[in-house]
Backbone as CSV, one residue per row, in Angstrom:
resi,resn,N_x,N_y,N_z,CA_x,CA_y,CA_z,C_x,C_y,C_z
1,MET,91.167,98.570,68.335,91.891,99.832,68.282,93.343,99.579,68.680
2,TYR,94.264,100.174,67.939,95.681,100.004,68.213,96.303,101.324,68.633
3,GLN,97.293,101.219,69.511,98.009,102.410,69.932,99.320,102.526,69.159
4,GLY,99.706,103.759,68.914,100.991,104.026,68.283,101.606,105.245,68.923
5,TYR,102.832,105.538,68.565,103.527,106.667,69.194,104.566,107.227,68.228
6,GLY,104.667,108.542,68.234,105.706,109.162,67.430,105.675,110.666,67.528
7,LEU,106.569,111.298,66.801,106.672,112.750,66.755,106.807,113.168,65.297
8,THR,106.499,114.402,65.010,106.735,114.933,63.672,108.188,114.700,63.273
9,GLU,109.100,114.867,64.254,110.530,114.731,63.994,110.957,113.307,63.652
10,SER,110.039,112.328,63.853,110.376,110.933,63.555,109.577,110.375,62.372
11,SER,108.953,111.240,61.645,108.323,110.960,60.324,107.101,110.054,60.252
12,PRO,106.157,110.001,61.114,106.203,110.434,62.501,106.206,109.276,63.487
13,VAL,106.164,108.014,63.017,105.926,106.897,63.954,107.235,106.277,64.451
14,ILE,107.288,106.015,65.758,108.424,105.329,66.369,108.032,103.910,66.773
15,ALA,106.838,103.770,67.324,106.391,102.457,67.803,104.893,102.309,67.605
16,ALA,104.431,101.055,67.554,102.996,100.809,67.403,102.677,99.355,67.743
17,GLU,101.390,99.125,67.986,100.890,97.771,68.186,100.411,97.199,66.847
18,ASP,100.171,95.887,66.823,99.453,95.269,65.710,98.689,94.067,66.259
19,ASP,98.140,93.236,65.381,97.337,92.100,65.836,98.119,91.159,66.751
20,LYS,99.397,91.014,66.473,100.215,90.048,67.208,100.857,90.655,68.446
21,TYR,101.328,91.893,68.310,102.093,92.507,69.400,101.275,93.592,70.102
22,LYS,100.670,93.208,71.220,99.895,94.147,72.038,100.148,93.816,73.501
23,ARG,100.213,94.849,74.311,100.337,94.649,75.751,99.645,95.813,76.442
24,LEU,98.806,95.519,77.430,97.998,96.529,78.093,98.862,97.672,78.626
25,GLY,98.488,98.900,78.246,99.204,100.079,78.723,100.413,100.460,77.894
26,SER,100.740,99.620,76.913,101.926,99.861,76.104,101.576,100.527,74.777
27,ILE,102.553,101.229,74.208,102.381,101.796,72.863,102.896,100.822,71.810
28,GLY,103.241,99.603,72.228,103.754,98.609,71.306,105.272,98.570,71.295
29,LYS,105.818,98.057,70.190,107.263,97.935,70.041,107.762,98.903,68.973
30,ALA,109.053,99.224,69.070,109.658,100.113,68.084,109.645,99.463,66.704
31,PHE,109.500,100.285,65.663,109.566,99.768,64.297,110.924,99.109,64.057
32,PRO,110.978,98.042,63.232,112.239,97.330,62.990,113.365,98.219,62.462
33,SER,113.023,99.304,61.786,114.037,100.184,61.207,114.639,101.150,62.222
34,LEU,114.079,101.162,63.440,114.529,102.121,64.447,115.148,101.441,65.661
35,ASP,116.132,102.100,66.237,116.678,101.695,67.532,116.111,102.643,68.581
36,VAL,115.725,102.106,69.726,115.253,102.940,70.833,115.965,102.511,72.106
37,LYS,116.074,103.438,73.038,116.637,103.117,74.348,116.168,104.149,75.361
38,ILE,116.398,103.843,76.633,116.037,104.735,77.726,117.315,105.363,78.280
39,VAL,117.325,106.688,78.359,118.492,107.410,78.856,118.325,107.703,80.346
40,GLU,119.371,107.408,81.112,119.402,107.672,82.558,118.148,107.159,83.269
41,PRO,117.870,105.850,83.181,116.685,105.307,83.860,116.810,105.376,85.377
42,ASN,115.677,105.580,86.051,115.673,105.559,87.514,115.491,104.127,87.999
43,GLU,115.221,103.972,89.317,115.096,102.622,89.875,113.909,101.858,89.310
44,GLU,112.947,102.573,88.711,111.797,101.916,88.090,112.030,101.649,86.607
45,GLY,113.224,102.015,86.119,113.531,101.820,84.703,112.997,102.921,83.816
46,ILE,112.524,104.022,84.426,111.949,105.125,83.651,112.981,106.208,83.402
47,GLY,113.117,106.600,82.155,114.014,107.674,81.749,113.535,108.228,80.419
48,GLU,114.324,109.104,79.823,113.892,109.693,78.549,114.029,108.677,77.412
49,LEU,112.996,108.600,76.586,113.004,107.731,75.418,113.716,108.436,74.270
50,VAL,114.712,107.760,73.690,115.414,108.309,72.533,115.355,107.293,71.399
51,ALA,115.432,107.783,70.176,115.313,106.906,68.998,116.311,107.322,67.926
52,LYS,116.737,106.329,67.141,117.684,106.597,66.059,117.363,105.694,64.872
53,GLY,117.454,106.236,63.650,117.191,105.438,62.465,116.962,106.317,61.245
54,PRO,116.714,105.707,60.086,116.594,106.453,58.829,115.384,107.381,58.739
55,SER,114.363,107.159,59.572,113.170,108.016,59.502,113.241,109.204,60.450
56,ILE,114.342,109.306,61.197,114.523,110.462,62.090,114.974,111.653,61.245
57,MET,114.436,112.820,61.545,114.749,114.010,60.750,116.245,114.327,60.780
58,MET,116.701,115.030,59.769,118.084,115.498,59.732,118.268,116.699,60.666
59,GLY,117.197,117.476,60.839,117.273,118.642,61.721,116.174,119.625,61.407
60,TYR,116.067,120.651,62.251,115.104,121.714,62.022,115.658,122.682,60.967
61,TYR,114.801,123.074,60.051,115.236,123.955,58.967,115.782,125.274,59.508
62,ASP,117.014,125.551,59.142,117.647,126.831,59.448,117.650,127.141,60.955
63,ASN,117.770,126.072,61.781,117.796,126.275,63.232,118.744,125.245,63.863
64,GLU,120.013,125.522,63.743,121.035,124.589,64.212,120.989,124.412,65.732
65,GLU,120.686,125.488,66.438,120.654,125.425,67.895,119.568,124.473,68.387
66,ALA,118.368,124.594,67.816,117.263,123.709,68.205,117.569,122.261,67.832
67,THR,118.234,122.078,66.688,118.605,120.727,66.247,119.547,120.073,67.252
68,LYS,120.530,120.814,67.715,121.502,120.281,68.678,120.846,119.940,70.005
69,GLU,119.788,120.665,70.359,119.074,120.389,71.603,118.244,119.115,71.512
70,THR,117.852,118.755,70.292,116.942,117.618,70.096,117.653,116.350,69.633
71,ILE,118.683,116.508,68.803,119.420,115.348,68.284,120.868,115.441,68.760
72,ASP,121.326,114.405,69.470,122.683,114.468,70.020,123.725,114.100,68.956
73,GLU,124.979,114.121,69.345,126.081,113.906,68.397,126.076,112.515,67.787
74,GLU,125.459,111.558,68.464,125.398,110.186,67.950,124.148,109.941,67.104
75,GLY,123.330,110.987,66.915,122.143,110.850,66.069,120.890,110.409,66.774
76,TRP,120.906,110.378,68.112,119.715,109.973,68.867,118.749,111.147,69.006
77,LEU,117.500,110.931,68.633,116.443,111.928,68.810,115.931,111.849,70.242
78,HIS,116.036,112.947,70.969,115.534,113.005,72.337,114.071,113.448,72.290
79,THR,113.176,112.532,72.638,111.739,112.772,72.461,111.149,113.716,73.506
80,GLY,111.788,113.819,74.668,111.207,114.615,75.748,110.154,113.850,76.525
81,ASP,109.919,112.583,76.147,108.946,111.741,76.841,109.664,110.748,77.737
82,LEU,109.124,110.546,78.931,109.654,109.556,79.864,108.946,108.230,79.631
83,ALA,109.726,107.168,79.648,109.156,105.857,79.346,110.009,104.759,79.973
84,ARG,109.499,103.554,79.916,110.284,102.372,80.269,110.065,101.325,79.183
85,ILE,111.002,100.437,79.027,110.897,99.357,78.037,111.025,98.035,78.780
86,ASP,110.033,97.164,78.646,110.102,95.900,79.381,111.023,94.907,78.686
87,LYS,111.193,93.745,79.283,112.157,92.756,78.788,111.807,92.243,77.394
88,ASP,110.545,92.396,76.983,110.122,91.931,75.663,110.130,93.040,74.612
89,GLY,110.548,94.234,75.018,110.640,95.334,74.055,109.425,96.223,73.963
90,TYR,108.416,95.990,74.811,107.237,96.857,74.797,107.553,98.169,75.523
91,ILE,107.090,99.271,74.947,107.378,100.599,75.482,106.156,101.134,76.221
92,PHE,106.401,101.680,77.407,105.330,102.254,78.234,105.676,103.709,78.526
93,ILE,104.830,104.621,78.062,105.055,106.051,78.268,104.597,106.448,79.672
94,ALA,105.444,107.203,80.394,105.097,107.649,81.743,104.634,109.099,81.757
95,GLY,105.177,109.933,80.892,104.791,111.343,80.874,105.872,112.188,80.225
96,ARG,105.639,113.488,80.195,106.608,114.411,79.610,107.711,114.722,80.613
97,LYS,108.936,114.737,80.141,110.091,115.002,81.001,109.964,116.345,81.702
98,LYS,109.492,117.367,80.990,109.445,118.711,81.561,108.323,118.887,82.572
99,PHE,107.393,117.907,82.663,106.277,118.029,83.599,106.462,117.191,84.862
100,VAL,107.517,116.385,84.926,107.708,115.494,86.069,107.889,116.307,87.348
101,ILE,107.298,115.825,88.450,107.433,116.448,89.765,108.445,115.634,90.555
102,VAL,109.556,116.257,90.932,110.602,115.562,91.680,110.475,115.906,93.163
103,LEU,110.183,114.896,93.979,110.012,115.106,95.409,111.360,115.241,96.117
104,LYS,111.315,115.692,97.352,112.531,115.915,98.136,113.323,114.625,98.331
105,ASN,112.608,113.497,98.395,113.276,112.207,98.589,113.806,111.612,97.282
106,GLY,113.666,112.370,96.174,114.181,111.913,94.886,113.178,111.129,94.059
107,LYS,112.012,110.833,94.623,110.985,110.105,93.886,110.356,111.007,92.827
108,ASN,109.995,110.405,91.695,109.370,111.144,90.600,107.869,110.881,90.538
109,ILE,107.113,111.947,90.315,105.665,111.847,90.115,105.379,112.260,88.678
110,TYR,104.649,111.418,87.946,104.285,111.707,86.565,102.805,112.108,86.543
111,PRO,102.515,113.403,86.378,101.127,113.875,86.451,100.170,113.114,85.548
112,GLU,100.617,112.805,84.330,99.720,112.131,83.377,99.261,110.771,83.888
113,GLU,100.131,110.084,84.615,99.777,108.777,85.171,98.615,108.910,86.159
114,LEU,98.697,109.889,87.048,97.644,110.090,88.040,96.373,110.619,87.387
115,GLU,96.518,111.495,86.406,95.350,112.042,85.717,94.554,110.952,85.011
116,THR,95.255,109.978,84.462,94.570,108.862,83.796,93.678,108.120,84.774
117,LEU,94.173,107.905,85.989,93.385,107.204,87.009,92.207,108.051,87.481
118,ILE,92.440,109.340,87.692,91.370,110.236,88.142,90.266,110.327,87.097
119,ASN,90.670,110.421,85.833,89.698,110.608,84.749,88.800,109.387,84.534
120,LYS,89.175,108.258,85.147,88.337,107.059,85.045,87.168,107.089,86.030
121,ILE,87.222,108.020,86.986,86.132,108.130,87.962,84.888,108.647,87.252
122,GLU,83.790,107.955,87.427,82.554,108.347,86.760,82.114,109.732,87.235
123,GLY,81.767,110.591,86.293,81.357,111.945,86.630,82.468,112.967,86.497
124,ILE,83.707,112.476,86.275,84.861,113.361,86.105,85.160,113.522,84.615
125,LYS,85.260,114.764,84.155,85.557,115.028,82.747,87.055,115.040,82.482
126,GLU,87.811,115.704,83.348,89.254,115.821,83.163,89.882,116.290,84.468
127,SER,91.215,116.245,84.503,91.906,116.644,85.720,93.297,117.167,85.409
128,PHE,93.847,117.868,86.379,95.182,118.457,86.251,95.912,118.225,87.572
129,VAL,96.971,117.426,87.525,97.746,117.107,88.727,98.993,117.975,88.754
130,TYR,99.313,118.511,89.929,100.456,119.412,90.063,101.062,119.289,91.456
131,GLY,102.253,119.819,91.609,102.917,119.830,92.906,102.855,121.210,93.519
132,LYS,102.285,121.310,94.712,102.226,122.600,95.416,103.453,122.705,96.326
133,PRO,104.277,123.744,96.141,105.487,123.886,96.968,105.143,124.022,98.457
134,GLU,105.894,123.304,99.290,105.724,123.377,100.738,106.892,124.149,101.356
135,GLU,106.745,124.547,102.603,107.780,125.331,103.272,109.086,124.556,103.449
136,ASP,108.998,123.222,103.535,110.201,122.421,103.736,110.927,122.114,102.425
137,GLY,110.454,122.706,101.327,111.112,122.490,100.041,110.578,121.312,99.258
138,ASP,109.619,120.597,99.816,109.016,119.460,99.125,107.752,119.925,98.400
139,TYR,107.033,118.966,97.799,105.797,119.279,97.089,104.644,118.461,97.645
140,LYS,103.482,119.079,97.740,102.241,118.366,98.046,101.563,118.069,96.715
141,ILE,101.208,116.798,96.492,100.569,116.412,95.232,99.089,116.767,95.299
142,CYS,98.661,117.618,94.373,97.286,118.124,94.360,96.647,117.868,92.990
143,ALA,95.340,117.965,92.954,94.626,117.767,91.694,93.492,118.771,91.558
144,LYS,93.416,119.389,90.398,92.268,120.205,90.031,91.376,119.320,89.177
145,ILE,90.137,119.148,89.604,89.253,118.168,88.973,88.043,118.866,88.358
146,VAL,87.801,118.550,87.101,86.643,119.111,86.390,85.546,118.041,86.352
147,TYR,84.405,118.365,86.943,83.295,117.407,86.956,82.258,117.787,85.905
148,ASP,81.514,116.783,85.481,80.422,116.994,84.536,79.137,117.191,85.338
149,LYS,78.494,118.322,85.147,77.325,118.663,85.967,76.237,117.595,85.922
150,GLU,75.905,117.154,84.734,74.789,116.220,84.588,75.086,114.876,85.237
151,THR,76.223,114.289,84.896,76.537,112.965,85.434,76.884,113.026,86.921
152,ALA,77.531,114.107,87.351,77.887,114.235,88.770,76.629,114.283,89.628
153,LYS,75.620,115.026,89.183,74.360,115.111,89.940,73.706,113.733,90.021
154,GLU,73.754,113.010,88.922,73.133,111.681,88.880,73.877,110.690,89.770
155,ILE,75.208,110.755,89.746,76.018,109.787,90.485,76.105,110.110,91.969
156,PHE,76.381,111.381,92.272,76.612,111.767,93.667,75.383,112.345,94.354
157,GLY,74.339,112.628,93.584,73.098,113.096,94.170,73.105,114.539,94.623
158,THR,74.134,115.286,94.259,74.220,116.685,94.681,75.167,117.457,93.774
159,LEU,74.935,118.760,93.682,75.879,119.661,93.032,76.319,120.749,94.017
160,GLU,75.888,120.593,95.277,76.341,121.514,96.318,77.837,121.287,96.507
161,GLU,78.605,122.366,96.386,80.054,122.228,96.223,80.752,121.432,97.320
162,GLU,80.468,121.717,98.560,81.163,121.012,99.644,80.820,119.523,99.660
163,ASN,79.529,119.208,99.472,79.121,117.799,99.438,79.708,117.071,98.237
164,LEU,79.698,117.752,97.091,80.240,117.153,95.880,81.745,116.916,96.035
165,LYS,82.433,117.889,96.591,83.875,117.755,96.806,84.179,116.578,97.727
166,GLU,83.397,116.412,98.774,83.605,115.307,99.704,83.366,113.960,99.021
167,ASN,82.342,113.887,98.176,82.077,112.645,97.440,83.216,112.304,96.487
168,ILE,83.702,113.327,95.794,84.819,113.100,94.866,86.077,112.727,95.644
169,TRP,86.274,113.355,96.803,87.444,113.038,97.628,87.443,111.563,98.057
170,GLN,86.271,111.027,98.348,86.177,109.610,98.708,86.628,108.720,97.548
171,GLU,86.330,109.154,96.317,86.773,108.402,95.139,88.287,108.539,94.945
172,ILE,88.816,109.715,95.241,90.265,109.931,95.132,91.005,109.046,96.138
173,LYS,90.435,108.879,97.318,91.055,108.011,98.322,91.157,106.570,97.818
174,LYS,90.204,106.149,97.002,90.258,104.808,96.408,91.405,104.729,95.398
175,VAL,91.607,105.814,94.657,92.734,105.875,93.718,94.047,105.791,94.485
176,ASN,94.148,106.519,95.591,95.372,106.509,96.397,95.737,105.104,96.870
177,LYS,94.714,104.309,97.166,94.960,102.970,97.710,95.709,102.052,96.745
178,VAL,95.644,102.342,95.444,96.304,101.469,94.469,97.705,101.974,94.126
179,MET,98.169,103.017,94.840,99.477,103.602,94.546,100.355,103.608,95.788
180,PRO,101.689,103.696,95.603,102.566,103.869,96.763,102.289,105.211,97.434
181,ALA,102.599,105.308,98.726,102.231,106.483,99.524,102.791,107.786,98.969
182,TYR,103.981,107.742,98.380,104.575,109.002,97.910,103.810,109.597,96.723
183,LYS,102.961,108.792,96.082,102.161,109.283,94.954,100.762,109.750,95.373
184,TYR,100.463,109.658,96.649,99.117,110.003,97.111,98.750,111.442,96.753
185,ILE,97.523,111.616,96.293,96.966,112.957,96.082,96.497,113.448,97.440
186,ARG,97.019,114.585,97.880,96.771,115.077,99.233,95.698,116.166,99.298
187,GLU,95.414,116.779,98.157,94.476,117.914,98.173,93.806,118.025,96.812
188,ILE,92.528,118.393,96.797,91.829,118.582,95.524,91.048,119.894,95.523
189,THR,90.859,120.417,94.327,89.898,121.489,94.090,88.991,121.000,92.975
190,ILE,87.741,121.444,92.979,86.815,120.995,91.938,86.209,122.192,91.215
191,THR,85.841,121.959,89.961,85.236,123.005,89.142,84.455,122.350,88.006
192,ASP,83.530,123.100,87.422,82.850,122.603,86.225,83.354,123.333,84.977
193,LYS,84.372,124.170,85.152,84.958,124.914,84.029,86.082,124.104,83.400
194,GLU,86.114,124.048,82.077,87.141,123.274,81.376,88.536,123.816,81.642
195,LEU,89.516,122.928,81.571,90.908,123.334,81.744,91.375,124.121,80.519
196,ILE,92.401,124.922,80.720,92.981,125.706,79.618,93.757,124.757,78.710
197,LYS,93.441,124.796,77.416,94.066,123.838,76.489,94.601,124.522,75.232
198,THR,95.463,123.786,74.534,95.956,124.225,73.232,94.902,123.876,72.181
199,THR,95.158,124.259,70.949,94.228,123.931,69.861,94.157,122.429,69.607
200,THR,95.184,121.692,70.052,95.183,120.226,69.902,94.671,119.536,71.169
201,GLN,94.041,120.318,72.055,93.387,119.803,73.264,94.356,119.230,74.306
202,LYS,95.577,119.739,74.320,96.516,119.388,75.383,96.444,120.460,76.466
203,ILE,96.547,120.034,77.721,96.458,120.986,78.829,97.641,121.948,78.794
204,LYS,97.350,123.237,78.912,98.411,124.239,79.043,98.827,124.264,80.513
205,ARG,99.757,123.401,80.877,100.096,123.189,82.282,100.660,124.433,82.955
206,PHE,101.476,125.160,82.231,102.086,126.336,82.845,101.054,127.463,83.024
207,GLU,99.989,127.430,82.247,98.897,128.384,82.434,97.994,127.934,83.579
208,GLU,97.716,126.644,83.626,96.845,126.102,84.680,97.463,126.263,86.070
209,ILE,98.775,126.104,86.155,99.425,126.191,87.464,99.226,127.562,88.082
210,LYS,99.094,128.591,87.220,98.883,129.955,87.713,97.510,130.117,88.347
211,THR,96.563,129.262,87.966,95.205,129.381,88.515,95.055,128.721,89.880
212,VAL,96.032,127.886,90.253,95.907,127.138,91.512,96.980,127.481,92.533
213,ILE,98.065,128.112,92.081,99.144,128.499,92.991,99.377,129.999,92.879
214,ASP,99.321,130.690,93.982,99.522,132.146,93.984,100.975,132.483,93.675
């Protein structure tokens, strides 16, 4: 199986793997016809991925304002995705720019990165990571976790909510151990109800946040 990446606005592929060019966690390299770069990278080299080339759209039909927001004066398509590019040209997606959680110390948390790790826990169907505002102006990193009733009962031996939550919390602590402290998940809620999604099965984050933060 090969990974690829693109947008409708890029006709649609920007980068992909093949038999020769593959790297774990990467979407591959940019197509030869396209130029890509990272805009305003942070200390980890992560910033917005932009692309330019003949397969990039000319603009949105009859919507000049939206076109200007997406394609800059030099013709670079702003994807809205945060990524880094390693020294060999492999691209690694970190998450959506509009979903990043910026901590008080300036560190960035990419919810999708943490959700990928949580979703690997056996018995977990899906998860939603968010920042809960604190009184000091910072954010507490929290996760809403959807468990699968059948597998959770088999793995953890219980569906009693408090016991199940404690078992899942022990697994989350293992996830925390592989990350720097500022990325630690500090609080969880659990449910067997599916997350709110679009028709393309993407989490409606702004809808979900309303269910966990008053």
